[in-house]
C-alpha positions in Angstrom: -9.2 35.1 -16.8 -7.9 35.9 -13.4 -5.1 33.6 -12.1 -6.6 30.8 -10.1 -5.1 30.2 -6.7 -3.0 33.3 -7.0 -1.6 33.3 -3.4 2.0 32.2 -2.7 1.8 28.4 -2.2 4.5 28.2 0.5 4.1 30.7 3.3 6.5 28.6 5.3 9.3 29.4 2.8 8.6 32.7 1.2 10.8 34.6 -1.2 9.9 38.0 -2.7 10.8 37.1 -6.3 8.4 34.5 -7.6 5.9 34.1 -10.5 2.7 32.1 -10.4 2.2 29.9 -13.5 -1.4 28.9 -12.8 -4.0 29.6 -15.4 -4.8 28.4 -18.9 -2.4 25.9 -20.4 -2.6 23.9 -23.6 -3.4 20.2 -23.1 -3.4 17.0 -25.1 -4.5 13.6 -24.0 -2.2 10.6 -24.7 -4.1 7.4 -24.0 -1.6 5.3 -25.9 1.4 6.9 -24.0 3.0 7.6 -27.4 3.5 11.3 -26.9 7.2 11.1 -26.6 7.5 9.2 -29.8 5.2 11.7 -31.4 7.4 14.5 -30.0 4.6 16.3 -28.0 7.4 18.2 -26.3 7.9 20.2 -29.5 5.5 22.7 -31.2 3.1 20.0 -32.5 -0.6 21.0 -32.1 -2.4 20.6 -28.8 -6.2 20.3 -29.1 -7.4 21.2 -25.6 -7.1 23.8 -22.9 -6.9 23.2 -19.1 -7.0 25.5 -16.1 -4.0 24.7 -13.8 -3.9 23.8 -11.0 -7.0 21.7 -11.3 -7.0 18.0 -12.4 -8.6 16.9 -15.7 -11.5 15.3 -13.8 -12.6 18.5 -12.1 -15.1 21.0 -13.4 -12.7 23.9 -12.5 -10.2 22.5 -14.9 -12.6 23.3 -17.8 -12.5 19.6 -18.9 -14.4 17.5 -16.3 -13.1 14.4 -18.0 -14.0 11.4 -15.7 -12.6 8.4 -17.5 -9.1 6.9 -17.0 -6.3 8.8 -18.8 -2.9 7.1 -18.6 -1.1 9.8 -20.5 -1.4 13.6 -20.5 0.6 16.5 -21.8 0.6 20.2 -20.7 2.2 23.2 -22.4 2.4 26.9 -21.8 4.8 29.8 -22.4 6.4 32.3 -20.0 8.8 35.2 -19.9 11.4 35.6 -17.2 11.2 39.1 -15.6 14.1 41.4 -16.5 15.1 41.7 -12.9 15.9 38.0 -12.7 18.9 38.1 -15.1 22.1 36.5 -13.8 20.2 34.6 -11.2 19.1 31.0 -10.9 15.4 30.3 -11.8 13.7 27.4 -10.0 10.6 25.7 -11.2 8.4 24.4 -8.3 5.4 22.0 -8.7 3.2 21.6 -5.7 1.9 18.2 -6.8 1.3 16.3 -10.0 -0.2 12.8 -10.1 1.7 10.7 -10.9 4.9 10.5 -13.0 6.1 13.8 -14.4 8.7 14.5 -17.1 9.4 18.2 -17.6 10.7 20.0 -20.7 11.9 23.5 -21.2 12.3 24.8 -24.8 12.2 21.2 -26.1 14.9 19.8 -23.6 13.9 17.3 -20.9 15.2 18.9 -17.6 14.0 16.5 -15.0 11.5 13.8 -13.8 9.6 13.1 -10.7 7.7 10.1 -9.4 4.9 10.7 -6.8 1.4 12.2 -6.9 1.5 13.8 -3.4 5.0 15.2 -2.9 6.2 18.5 -4.2 9.3 18.8 -6.4 11.6 21.5 -7.8 13.9 21.8 -10.8 16.6 24.3 -11.7 15.6 25.5 -15.2 18.3 28.3 -15.5 20.5 26.6 -18.1 17.7 26.0 -20.5 16.1 29.5 -20.5 16.4 32.0 -23.3 15.6 35.7 -23.8 12.0 36.3 -24.6 9.4 33.6 -24.7 10.1 30.2 -23.1 8.0 27.0 -23.5 7.3 24.7 -20.6 5.9 21.2 -21.2 4.8 18.5 -18.8 4.3 14.8 -19.7 2.2 13.0 -17.1 1.8 9.2 -16.8 -0.8 7.8 -14.3 -1.3 4.0 -13.9 -3.8 4.0 -11.1 -4.7 0.4 -11.4 -1.1 -1.0 -11.6 -0.7 -1.4 -7.8 2.7 0.4 -7.7 1.7 3.9 -6.8 0.0 5.4 -3.8 -3.5 6.5 -4.9 -5.4 7.2 -1.8 -9.2 7.3 -2.3 -9.1 7.5 -6.1 -11.5 4.9 -7.4 -10.1 2.1 -9.6 -13.6 1.5 -11.0 -15.1 3.8 -13.6 -17.8 5.2 -11.2 -17.0 6.1 -7.6 -17.9 3.3 -5.3 -17.9 2.6 -1.6 -15.3 4.9 0.1 -13.4 5.6 -3.1 -14.1 8.7 -5.1 -13.4 10.5 -8.4 -9.8 10.2 -9.7 -7.2 12.9 -9.8 -4.9 13.0 -12.9 -2.2 15.5 -13.6 -1.2 18.8 -12.0 -3.4 19.5 -8.9 -1.3 22.1 -7.0 0.3 25.5 -7.9 3.2 25.6 -10.4 5.5 28.6 -9.9 8.9 30.1 -10.7 11.3 31.6 -8.2 14.5 33.6 -8.6 17.5 32.9 -6.3 21.2 33.7 -6.2 23.8 31.3 -7.6 24.2 30.0 -4.0 20.9 29.8 -2.1 19.1 28.2 0.8 18.0 24.7 0.0 16.4 22.5 2.7 16.2 23.9 6.2 14.8 22.5 9.4 13.5 24.4 12.5 13.5 22.3 15.6 11.9 24.0 18.6 12.9 22.9 22.1 10.2 24.0 24.5 11.8 22.6 27.6 15.0 24.5 27.0 13.3 27.5 25.3 15.4 27.5 22.2 15.2 26.7 18.5 17.9 24.9 16.4 18.1 25.8 12.7 19.8 23.5 10.3 20.1 24.8 6.7 21.7 23.2 3.7 23.0 25.6 0.9 22.2 24.6 -2.7 23.4 25.8 -6.1 27.0 26.7 -6.5 29.1 25.8 -3.4 30.4 28.9 -1.8 31.6 30.0 1.7 29.6 32.6 3.5 27.3 33.1 6.5 23.9 32.1 7.6 22.0 34.7 9.6 18.8 34.0 11.4 16.5 36.7 12.8 13.6 35.7 15.1 10.7 38.0 15.6 7.5 37.9 17.7 4.5 40.0 16.6 6.9 42.0 14.4 9.4 42.7 17.3 13.0 41.3 17.3 13.5 38.5 19.8 17.0 37.1 18.9 19.3 36.8 16.1 22.5 34.8 15.3 25.1 34.1 12.7 27.0 31.0 11.7 29.7 30.3 9.3 28.7 28.5 6.1 31.3 26.5 4.1 29.0 25.1 1.4 27.6 22.2 3.5 24.9 22.0 6.2 25.2 24.7 8.8 23.5 24.7 12.3 22.6 27.5 14.6 20.9 27.4 18.0 19.1 30.4 19.4 17.8 30.9 22.9 14.2 32.3 23.2 13.8 34.5 26.2 10.3 34.7 27.7 9.2 32.0 25.4 5.5 31.6 24.5 4.3 28.1 23.5 2.1 27.3 20.5 -1.1 25.5 21.3 -4.8 25.3 20.3 -6.5 28.5 21.3 -3.1 30.2 21.5 -1.3 29.5 18.2 1.7 31.8 18.9 4.1 31.8 16.0 7.6 33.2 15.8 8.6 34.7 12.4 12.0 33.9 11.1 14.2 35.6 8.4 16.9 33.3 7.2 19.6 34.8 5.0 22.5 33.0 3.3 25.1 35.6 2.3 27.9 34.5 -0.1 30.0 36.4 -2.8 27.1 35.4 -5.2 24.7 37.6 -3.2 22.1 37.2 -0.4 19.2 34.8 -0.4 16.5 35.6 2.2 13.7 33.2 3.0 10.9 34.1 5.4 9.5 31.3 7.5 8.1 30.7 11.0 7.9 28.2 13.8 5.8 27.3 16.8 7.4 26.5 20.2 5.6 23.3 21.1 6.3 19.8 22.2 4.4 16.5 21.6 5.2 13.2 23.3 3.7 10.3 25.1 4.2 8.8 28.5 2.3 5.6 29.5 -1.2 5.8 28.1 -1.3 9.6 27.8 -0.4 12.0 24.9 1.1 15.2 26.1 1.2 18.6 24.3 3.6 21.1 25.9 3.9 18.7 28.9 0.2 18.8 29.6 -2.2 15.9 28.9 -3.9 16.2 25.5 -7.3 14.6 24.6 -7.7 14.6 20.8 -11.2 15.6 19.7 -10.8 15.2 16.0 -12.6 14.9 12.7 -11.7 13.0 9.5 -10.9 15.4 6.7 -10.3 13.9 3.2 -9.5 17.1 1.4 -12.0 16.7 -1.5 -14.0 19.5 -3.1 -17.0 19.1 -5.5 -15.6 21.3 -8.2 -11.9 20.8 -7.7 -11.5 17.2 -6.4 -8.1 17.3 -4.5 -7.7 21.1 -5.1 -9.6 23.7 -3.1 -11.2 26.3 -5.3 -9.6 29.1 -3.2 -7.3 29.7 -0.3 -10.4 30.8 1.7 -11.9 27.4 1.2 -8.9 25.8 2.9 -9.3 28.1 5.9 -13.1 27.5 5.9 -12.7 23.8 6.4 -10.8 24.4 9.6 -13.3 26.9 10.7 -16.1 24.4 10.2 -14.3 21.8 12.3 -13.5 24.3 15.1 -17.1 25.4 15.1 -18.0 21.8 16.0 -15.6 21.9 19.0 -12.9 19.8 17.4 -9.3 20.6 18.2 -7.8 18.9 15.1 -8.2 16.6 12.2 -6.8 13.4 10.8 -5.8 14.4 7.2 -6.9 11.2 5.5 -5.4 9.3 2.5 -4.0 12.5 1.0 -1.0 14.8 1.6 -2.6 18.2 2.1 -1.1 21.2 0.4 1.2 23.6 2.4 -1.4 26.4 2.4 -3.8 24.2 4.4 -1.0 23.4 6.9 -0.2 27.1 7.1 -3.8 27.8 8.1 -3.7 25.0 10.7 -0.5 26.6 12.1 -2.0 30.1 12.3 -5.4 28.9 13.7 -4.1 26.5 16.3 -5.4 23.3 14.7 -3.8 19.9 15.4 -3.4 17.5 12.5 -2.1 14.0 11.8 -0.3 13.8 8.4 -0.9 10.8 6.3 0.0 9.4 2.8 -2.6 8.2 0.4 -1.1 4.7 0.5 -4.2 2.8 -0.7 -3.6 1.2 -4.1 0.0 0.5 -3.4 0.8 -3.2 -3.0 3.7 -3.1 -0.6 4.5 -6.8 -1.3 5.8 -5.6 -4.6 9.4 -4.2 -4.3 8.7 -1.5 -6.9 5.6 -0.3 -5.1 7.4 -0.4 -1.7 10.2 1.7 -3.2 7.8 4.2 -4.7 6.0 4.7 -1.4 9.2 5.0 0.7 10.8 7.6 -1.5 7.6 9.7 -1.7 7.0 9.5 2.0 10.6 10.7 2.7 9.9 13.7 0.5 6.6 14.4 2.4 8.4 14.3 5.8 11.0 16.8 4.6 8.5 19.1 3.0 6.3 19.4 6.0 8.6 19.0 9.1 8.5 22.6 10.1 4.7 22.9 10.6 3.8 23.1 14.4 0.2 21.9 13.7 1.4 18.5 12.7 1.7 16.3 15.8 2.1 12.9 14.2 2.7 10.9 11.1 0.7 8.0 9.7 2.0 6.6 6.4 -0.3 3.6 6.3 -4.1 3.1 6.7 -6.0 -0.1 7.3 -3.4 -2.6 6.2 -4.5 -6.2 6.8 -2.7 -8.7 4.5 0.9 -9.8 4.9 1.4 -9.9 1.1 0.1 -6.4 0.8 1.9 -5.0 3.8 4.9 -7.1 4.9 5.9 -6.5 8.5 9.4 -5.3 7.6 8.1 -2.3 5.7 5.7 -1.3 8.4 8.6 -1.4 10.9 10.9 0.3 8.5 8.5 3.2 7.9 8.1 3.7 11.7 11.9 3.8 12.1 12.2 6.2 9.1 9.6 8.5 10.7 11.5 8.6 14.0 14.9 9.0 12.3 13.8 11.9 10.1 11.4 13.5 12.6 12.1 12.3 16.2 10.0 15.3 17.6 6.6 13.9 16.5 4.5 10.8 17.1 4.4 8.0 14.6 1.8 5.3 14.1 2.5 1.9 12.5 -0.9 1.5 10.8 -4.1 3.4 11.4 -6.7 0.8 12.3 -6.6 -2.9 11.4 -3.5 -5.0 11.9 -0.8 -4.3 14.4 1.9 -6.9 14.0 3.8 -8.3 17.0 7.1 -6.6 17.5 6.3 -3.7 15.2 6.7 -0.4 17.2 4.1 2.3 17.3 3.7 5.3 19.6 -0.1 4.8 19.8 -2.4 1.8 19.5 -4.8 2.9 16.8 -8.2 1.3 16.1 -11.2 2.1 13.9 -14.3 1.4 15.9 -17.6 2.4 14.3 -19.8 0.5 16.8 -23.1 2.0 17.9 -23.2 3.7 21.3 -24.5 0.6 23.1 -21.7 -1.5 21.7 -19.0 1.0 22.6 -19.6 0.0 26.2 -17.3 -3.0 25.8 -14.4 -0.8 24.8 -15.1 1.6 27.6 -15.4 -1.2 30.2 -12.1 -2.7 29.1 -10.2 0.6 29.2 -11.9 1.7 32.4 -11.2 -1.6 34.2 -7.7 -1.9 32.8 -8.6 -5.2 31.1 -6.2 -4.2 28.3 -6.4 -7.3 26.2 -10.2 -7.1 26.1 -10.1 -3.6 24.5 -11.6 -3.4 21.0 -9.3 -4.4 18.2 -10.1 -4.6 14.5 -9.3 -8.3 14.1 -9.6 -10.5 17.2 -9.1 -13.9 15.5 -12.8 -14.7 15.4 -13.1 -13.7 11.7 -12.0 -16.6 9.5 -9.5 -15.7 6.8 -8.2 -12.6 8.6 -4.9 -12.3 10.4 -4.9 -11.9 14.1 -4.4 -8.4 15.5 -2.0 -7.9 18.5 -4.1 -7.1 21.6 -3.7 -3.8 23.3 -1.3 -4.1 26.3 -1.9 -0.8 28.1 1.7 0.5 27.6 0.9 3.3 25.2 -2.0 5.6 24.3 -5.2 4.0 22.8 -6.7 6.1 20.0 -10.0 5.5 18.1 -9.1 7.3 14.9 -12.3 6.5 13.1 -15.7 6.4 14.8 -19.3 7.4 14.3 -19.8 7.8 10.6 -23.5 8.2 11.1 -25.5 8.0 7.8 -27.6 11.1 7.4 -28.5 12.9 4.2 -31.9 14.6 3.9 -31.1 15.4 0.3 -30.6 11.7 -0.6 -31.8 10.4 -3.9 -30.6 6.9 -3.3 -27.2 5.2 -3.8 -25.5 6.8 -0.9 -24.3 5.2 2.3 -23.0 5.7 5.8 -22.2 3.6 8.9 -25.0 1.9 10.8 -28.6 2.2 9.9 -29.9 5.5 8.6 -31.5 7.4 11.5 -35.3 7.9 11.2 -35.1 11.5 12.2 -32.7 14.4 12.8 -33.3 14.0 16.5 -32.3 10.3 16.3 -29.1 11.4 14.6 -28.4 13.9 17.4 -29.0 11.4 20.1 -26.7 8.8 18.5 -24.0 11.4 17.9 -24.2 12.7 21.4 -24.0 9.3 22.9 -21.2 8.1 20.7 -19.1 11.1 21.6 -20.1 11.0 25.3 -18.8 7.4 25.5 -15.5 8.5 24.1 -15.2 11.6 26.2 -15.9 9.9 29.4 -13.7 6.7 29.0 -10.6 6.8 31.1 -7.3 5.8 29.4 -8.5 6.8 26.0 -6.2 9.3 24.2 -8.9 10.6 21.9 -11.2 10.0 19.0 -11.7 11.1 15.4 -15.2 11.3 14.0 -15.9 10.2 10.4 -16.3 12.8 8.8 -16.3 16.5 8.4 -18.4 16.6 5.2 -20.0 14.2 2.7 -18.0 13.1 -0.3 -20.0 11.9 -3.3 -21.8 8.7 -2.4 -20.5 8.6 1.2 -23.0 10.7 3.2 -21.8 10.5 6.8 -20.5 14.1 7.0 -21.5 16.7 9.6 -21.7 19.1 6.6 -22.8 18.6 3.0 -20.2 18.1 0.3 -20.6 21.7 -0.6 -19.9 22.6 3.0 -23.3 24.0 3.7 -24.8 23.0 7.1 -26.8 19.9 7.4 -28.4 21.1 10.6 -30.0 24.2 12.1 -27.8 26.5 14.3 -29.6 25.1 17.3 -28.7 21.5 16.4 -25.2 22.5 15.6 -24.9 24.0 19.0 -26.0 20.7 20.6 -23.4 18.8 18.5 -20.7 21.2 19.6 -21.7 20.8 23.2 -21.4 17.0 22.9 -18.0 17.4 21.1 -16.4 19.4 23.9 -18.0 17.3 26.6 -20.7 19.7 27.8 -23.6 17.4 26.9 
């Protein structure tokens, strides 16, 4: 078969010498989690095949196994290209849910905990000439309360707003050849106000003195270059950008960068890019490149009918952005899932604003083990994705409403961690629900699915500057729920979930959406237009995010069907777009 998802998975850190390991692997289920005792990491028989990078639940994996599977083993062989001799070989895993142990030629070489963050291992010391055997052990305790699980359902069947589970490898696995001393992590920090970029790179591998060279190009033409001495530790380089062009929706101008670490061990060149853009708040306004930004967004959960978390193709990732932009949206809230770097690359190149989020549901943060798991994985996510200009903000938590499940200290700690690691982006304490007194957040975020007539109260409060009367998810009137801190008018107010109108002409029952089902397509259009009009015309509102871009399984409130085909005629879609951009 052709290699599935054959494209390079990291356009933001591209090296020439790499090998895609997607395709058919051997597979063996391990429901008793006794595979280590039975030495599944050796040449014992495996009884199944699976197509990587698709999870066992997906049809594209060739298995379509929908039940819980707490243990799972993968195996395949590979040969290292002759041209890679005397170089380090790195194994990269885009994502594997949840706990991974990796073996090369029968030797355990590393472990990783986290179903959303990528990880890498140096396999050089365990390779041999000819055929090599790579084995993964995967453990997944979705119902244990100690791992971020997102929208994966803890019941056998999908229910409510939870969907089919994702077990095992769900992003590309690949090998890469590098010199003995090579570029590890690097950060590109654009400074729009001063028209410059600061590059911080950390060498990895064998420590060695050398130089870091950076070349910046625009549309293939050299702009600036610089060199800094590298002594084996982090090295920093600041380059001025003359006649700078900002990155923004509609004009997603990107600067290409070639980073080269030169040491006696050889040269390691990585190709990357950056966008010169700035995001900040002042008072009740969000600013992009020092100009007011109104967010017209859509909720995107990154699910696919045949691949679950994994898009069937790179084109499918791009297509989701095109569908959103066709509706007039300027961005998306990437909901309860860390999206793969290829999606973020398309957002960068297409001028699409996104909020990054962790799939934190299922993780009881009152449990120290769970809190540690979430914190360590979120740190990995921030460091993986901090160079993407499309990401304007971070939101590690969604709809937290119980002090035992979400202690105030960890919410405050996560906000501080976001600002420490990435001070150049916005950060939200919790999307929707409870905002604890004294816990900082750059925006006041609510989830308001009210019908158009009921949105008037929110609009009146914000228009009249009656800040404390603005909608909040918990106002103390609901018994048994904690009280949400009122909005005080000192920061932007963002309705990051709205609409969700239930509409599915293909319905066979068992599906749902927000509010009563419209009696006709025209009633849907009227309700959508009025919902968006109320948001677009309310002063002191920073933006909105409509739920959602496409249906997912039983939740049928999408603007497209689950298979991404249109729900509406071109004429109706044009009317929806006009409403989105404020022309109707």
